[in-house]
C-alpha positions as CSV (number, residue, x, y, z in Angstrom):
1,X,5.8,-75.5,-0.9
2,X,6.9,-77.8,2.4
3,X,5.7,-75.2,4.9
4,X,2.3,-75.2,2.6
5,X,1.8,-79.1,2.5
6,X,2.6,-79.6,6.7
7,X,0.1,-76.3,7.1
8,X,-2.4,-78.4,5.3
9,X,-1.8,-81.6,6.9
10,X,-2.2,-79.8,10.9
11,X,-5.7,-78.4,8.9
12,X,-6.4,-82.3,8.2
13,X,-5.6,-83.1,11.9
14,X,-7.8,-80.1,13.4
15,X,-10.7,-81.6,10.8
16,X,-10.9,-84.9,13.0
17,X,-11.9,-82.5,15.9
18,X,-15.2,-81.0,14.2
19,X,-16.2,-83.7,11.8
20,X,-16.7,-87.4,11.8
21,X,-14.2,-89.5,10.1
22,X,-16.4,-91.2,8.1
23,X,-16.6,-87.6,6.0
24,X,-13.1,-86.2,6.8
25,X,-11.1,-89.2,5.2
26,X,-12.7,-89.8,2.0
27,X,-12.2,-86.1,1.4
28,X,-8.7,-86.8,1.2
29,X,-9.1,-87.3,-2.6
30,X,-9.6,-83.8,-3.0
31,X,-5.9,-83.4,-2.5
32,X,-5.2,-85.1,-5.6
33,X,-6.6,-82.3,-7.8
34,X,-4.3,-80.2,-6.6
35,X,-0.9,-82.3,-5.7
36,X,0.0,-85.8,-7.0
37,X,3.5,-87.2,-7.5
38,X,5.0,-87.9,-10.7
39,X,8.0,-89.7,-8.7
40,X,8.5,-92.0,-5.6
41,X,8.9,-90.0,-2.8
42,X,10.9,-91.1,0.3
43,X,8.6,-89.9,3.0
44,X,4.8,-90.6,3.6
45,X,2.4,-88.8,5.9
46,X,0.2,-91.4,7.8
47,X,-3.1,-89.7,6.0
48,X,-5.3,-90.4,3.6
49,X,-3.5,-89.6,0.0
50,X,-1.2,-87.1,1.3
51,X,2.6,-87.0,-0.2
52,X,5.0,-85.1,1.3
53,X,8.9,-85.0,-0.1
54,X,11.8,-84.4,1.9
55,X,14.1,-83.0,-0.8
56,X,14.8,-81.4,-4.2
57,X,14.7,-84.4,-6.3
58,X,11.2,-85.6,-6.3
59,X,8.8,-83.7,-8.6
60,X,5.4,-82.4,-7.2
61,X,2.8,-81.9,-9.9
62,X,-0.7,-80.4,-9.3
63,X,-2.9,-82.0,-11.5
64,X,-4.8,-78.6,-11.9
65,X,-2.3,-75.7,-11.0
66,X,0.4,-77.3,-13.0
67,X,-2.0,-76.9,-16.0
68,X,-1.8,-73.4,-15.5
69,X,1.2,-72.7,-14.1
70,X,3.5,-74.6,-15.3
71,X,1.6,-75.0,-18.6
72,X,1.3,-78.7,-18.7
73,X,-1.4,-80.4,-20.5
74,X,-4.0,-81.7,-18.5
75,X,-5.3,-84.5,-20.6
76,X,-9.1,-85.6,-20.9
77,X,-8.8,-88.7,-18.3
78,X,-6.6,-86.4,-16.1
79,X,-10.2,-83.5,-16.2
80,X,-12.3,-86.7,-15.8
81,X,-10.5,-88.1,-12.8
82,X,-10.7,-84.6,-11.5
83,X,-14.7,-84.1,-11.9
84,X,-14.9,-87.7,-10.6
85,X,-13.4,-86.7,-7.1
86,X,-15.2,-83.4,-6.7
87,X,-18.4,-85.0,-7.6
88,X,-18.1,-87.6,-5.3
89,X,-16.8,-85.8,-2.3
90,X,-19.9,-83.3,-2.9
91,X,-21.9,-86.4,-2.7
92,X,-20.4,-87.2,0.8
93,X,-20.7,-83.9,2.3
94,X,-24.2,-82.9,1.4
95,X,-25.2,-86.8,2.9
96,X,-22.3,-87.1,5.8
97,X,-23.9,-87.7,9.2
98,X,-23.7,-85.5,12.2
99,X,-20.7,-85.2,14.2
100,X,-21.2,-86.5,17.6
101,X,-21.2,-83.8,20.7
102,X,-18.4,-84.8,22.6
103,X,-17.7,-83.1,26.1
104,X,-14.9,-85.2,27.1
105,X,-12.0,-87.5,26.0
106,X,-13.4,-90.0,28.2
107,X,-16.5,-90.0,26.6
108,X,-14.0,-91.1,23.3
109,X,-12.4,-93.7,25.7
110,X,-15.7,-95.0,26.6
111,X,-16.4,-95.8,22.7
112,X,-13.1,-97.1,22.3
113,X,-13.3,-99.8,25.1
114,X,-16.7,-101.2,24.2
115,X,-16.7,-104.8,23.0
116,X,-17.7,-103.8,19.6
117,X,-14.5,-102.0,18.8
118,X,-12.3,-103.6,20.8
119,X,-12.9,-106.7,18.9
120,X,-12.2,-104.9,15.7
121,X,-8.8,-103.7,17.3
122,X,-7.4,-106.8,18.4
123,X,-8.1,-108.4,15.0
124,X,-6.4,-105.2,13.6
125,X,-3.9,-105.8,15.5
126,X,-3.8,-109.9,15.2
127,X,-3.7,-109.4,11.4
128,X,-0.9,-107.1,11.6
129,X,1.0,-109.2,13.5
130,X,0.7,-112.0,11.1
131,X,1.4,-109.8,8.2
132,X,4.6,-108.4,9.6
133,X,6.4,-111.6,11.2
134,X,4.8,-114.2,8.5
135,X,3.9,-112.6,5.2
136,X,6.7,-109.7,5.2
137,X,9.6,-112.1,5.1
138,X,8.0,-114.4,2.3
139,X,5.7,-112.3,0.3
140,X,6.8,-108.6,1.1
141,X,8.9,-108.4,-1.9
142,X,6.2,-109.9,-4.2
143,X,2.6,-108.8,-3.1
144,X,2.1,-105.0,-2.1
145,X,-0.9,-106.3,-0.3
146,X,1.5,-107.1,2.1
147,X,2.6,-103.5,2.9
148,X,-0.3,-101.9,2.1
149,X,-2.4,-104.0,4.4
150,X,-0.2,-103.0,7.6
151,X,-0.3,-99.4,6.6
152,X,-4.2,-99.2,6.2
153,X,-4.9,-101.6,9.4
154,X,-3.0,-99.4,11.4
155,X,-4.2,-96.2,9.8
156,X,-7.8,-96.6,10.9
157,X,-6.5,-96.9,14.3
158,X,-4.2,-94.1,13.8
159,X,-7.3,-91.9,12.8
160,X,-9.7,-93.1,15.6
161,X,-6.9,-91.8,17.9
162,X,-6.1,-88.4,16.1
163,X,-9.7,-88.1,16.6
164,X,-9.4,-88.2,20.2
165,X,-6.5,-86.4,20.5
166,X,-8.0,-83.5,18.3
167,X,-11.1,-83.5,20.2
168,X,-8.9,-83.2,23.4
169,X,-6.9,-80.4,21.8
170,X,-10.3,-78.4,21.0
171,X,-11.7,-78.7,24.6
172,X,-8.5,-77.6,26.0
173,X,-8.7,-74.8,24.0
174,X,-12.2,-74.1,24.9
175,X,-11.1,-74.2,28.9
176,X,-11.4,-77.9,29.4
177,X,-7.9,-79.7,30.1
178,X,-8.5,-82.5,28.9
179,X,-4.4,-83.4,29.4
180,X,-5.1,-84.3,33.2
181,X,-6.7,-87.7,32.1
182,X,-4.6,-90.5,31.4
183,X,-6.7,-91.4,28.1
184,X,-5.6,-88.1,26.2
185,X,-2.0,-89.5,26.8
186,X,-2.4,-93.2,25.8
187,X,-4.3,-91.6,22.7
188,X,-1.3,-89.7,22.0
189,X,1.1,-92.9,22.6
190,X,-1.0,-95.0,20.1
191,X,-0.6,-91.9,17.4
192,X,3.0,-91.8,17.3
193,X,3.4,-95.5,17.4
194,X,0.7,-96.3,14.6
195,X,2.1,-93.5,12.5
196,X,5.9,-94.8,12.8
197,X,5.1,-98.2,11.7
198,X,2.7,-96.7,8.9
199,X,5.9,-95.0,7.4
200,X,8.4,-97.3,7.7
201,X,6.3,-99.8,6.2
202,X,4.9,-97.5,3.2
203,X,8.2,-96.4,2.9
204,X,9.2,-100.2,2.0
205,X,6.2,-100.8,-0.3
206,X,7.3,-97.6,-2.1
207,X,10.9,-98.9,-2.5
208,X,9.5,-101.8,-4.0
209,X,6.6,-101.2,-6.0
210,X,5.2,-99.1,-8.5
211,X,4.1,-96.0,-6.9
212,X,1.5,-95.6,-9.6
213,X,-0.4,-98.8,-7.8
214,X,0.7,-98.4,-4.3
215,X,-1.4,-94.8,-4.5
216,X,-4.8,-95.7,-5.2
217,X,-4.7,-99.4,-3.2
218,X,-3.5,-97.8,-0.3
219,X,-6.3,-95.1,-1.0
220,X,-8.8,-97.6,-1.0
221,X,-7.9,-99.7,1.9
222,X,-7.0,-97.1,4.1
223,X,-10.3,-95.5,3.7
224,X,-12.3,-98.6,3.8
225,X,-10.7,-99.7,7.0
226,X,-11.2,-96.2,8.6
227,X,-14.6,-95.9,7.9
228,X,-15.3,-99.6,9.0
229,X,-13.6,-98.5,12.6
230,X,-15.5,-95.2,12.9
231,X,-18.8,-96.9,11.9
232,X,-17.9,-99.8,14.8
233,X,-16.5,-96.9,17.3
234,X,-18.7,-93.8,16.5
235,X,-21.6,-95.5,15.1
236,X,-21.8,-92.7,12.6
237,X,-24.4,-94.6,10.4
238,X,-27.2,-95.3,13.3
239,X,-28.7,-91.5,12.7
240,X,-29.2,-92.3,8.9
241,X,-31.3,-94.4,7.0
242,X,-30.6,-96.7,4.1
243,X,-30.7,-94.2,1.1
244,X,-28.1,-91.9,3.0
245,X,-25.9,-94.7,3.6
246,X,-25.9,-95.7,0.1
247,X,-25.7,-92.3,-1.4
248,X,-22.6,-91.8,0.4
249,X,-21.2,-95.5,-0.5
250,X,-21.9,-94.5,-4.0
251,X,-20.1,-90.9,-3.5
252,X,-16.8,-93.0,-2.2
253,X,-17.1,-95.4,-5.3
254,X,-17.1,-92.1,-7.3
255,X,-13.8,-90.8,-5.3
256,X,-12.6,-94.0,-5.5
257,X,-12.9,-94.3,-9.6
258,X,-11.5,-90.7,-9.8
259,X,-8.3,-91.6,-7.7
260,X,-7.7,-94.8,-10.1
261,X,-7.9,-93.0,-12.9
262,X,-5.8,-90.2,-12.0
263,X,-3.0,-92.1,-11.1
264,X,-3.2,-94.6,-13.6
265,X,-3.2,-92.1,-16.6
266,X,-0.9,-89.0,-14.9
267,X,1.8,-90.5,-17.5
268,X,-0.4,-90.1,-20.2
269,X,1.2,-87.8,-22.9
270,X,5.0,-88.1,-21.4
271,X,7.1,-88.3,-24.1
272,X,10.0,-88.7,-22.4
273,X,9.9,-92.1,-21.4
274,X,9.7,-95.1,-23.5
275,X,7.3,-97.5,-22.6
276,X,10.1,-100.0,-22.0
277,X,11.4,-97.5,-19.4
278,X,8.2,-97.6,-17.4
279,X,8.1,-99.5,-14.0
280,X,6.0,-102.7,-14.4
281,X,3.0,-102.5,-12.6
282,X,3.0,-105.1,-9.6
283,X,6.6,-106.1,-10.0
284,X,9.4,-105.1,-7.8
285,X,11.1,-101.6,-9.5
286,X,14.6,-102.4,-7.9
287,X,15.2,-106.2,-9.0
288,X,15.5,-105.3,-12.9
289,X,17.8,-107.2,-14.6
290,X,20.2,-104.6,-16.8
291,X,20.8,-105.2,-20.3
292,X,23.7,-107.0,-21.1
293,X,25.9,-104.5,-23.6
294,X,26.5,-105.5,-27.3
């Protein structure tokens, strides 16, 4: 199963070379329908709602496949969450903007160095620096928005760089070598740096807070910042009218509703755990006070 997950991530990486980020990123919610986690996993890929476990002690459960293969009951809220994700994803696909025809990674570099995106990138880096050096020592253990904010802001820059690298690979495979340009290597370094930073702080978030809350909050913030960054850098909405943009936003909100519903109710009907054994929603799961033996 690990190989299939890795293959899926490779396909997700390649998708950015052929479709706008405003389309690819929200569609990550479809992975929840076929794979969502019941227990906290030690390692997360820096892409939207893509969870990857590295050992046999973490139970991966499929919302749909587990219903048929593992004979697990898919409750009514799980069905509703799946339907909302599918409906929202279909809405976005039908109204997504056309991909820009990019013929060189230098064209992506030109878009990335325009004043609008430079301002966004600078603000993102400043915000992340403030969160890391000021907020993490003071509020990191009590406010999940600190860790998730770092991962989401860095994630938006990661996706823009991933798109540049994937376009460079696509053009190189077609016979136009893009790795002779220094811009390709700069984008590659940015991808590696941002990924390592995201993995570090997302693991800290998972070690501190309830996974059922981290997952939907991270998805919402990550996708929102990514759409904003893509809109600024690639100007995805310039060719669309207000009706198309509003429809895409409605589709995104529908996906968010389905994602939240799936994660919030995934343990419903689980009789193996008692209410007092469940992790607090926003609390630190590692700082519980043990009960005194009587």
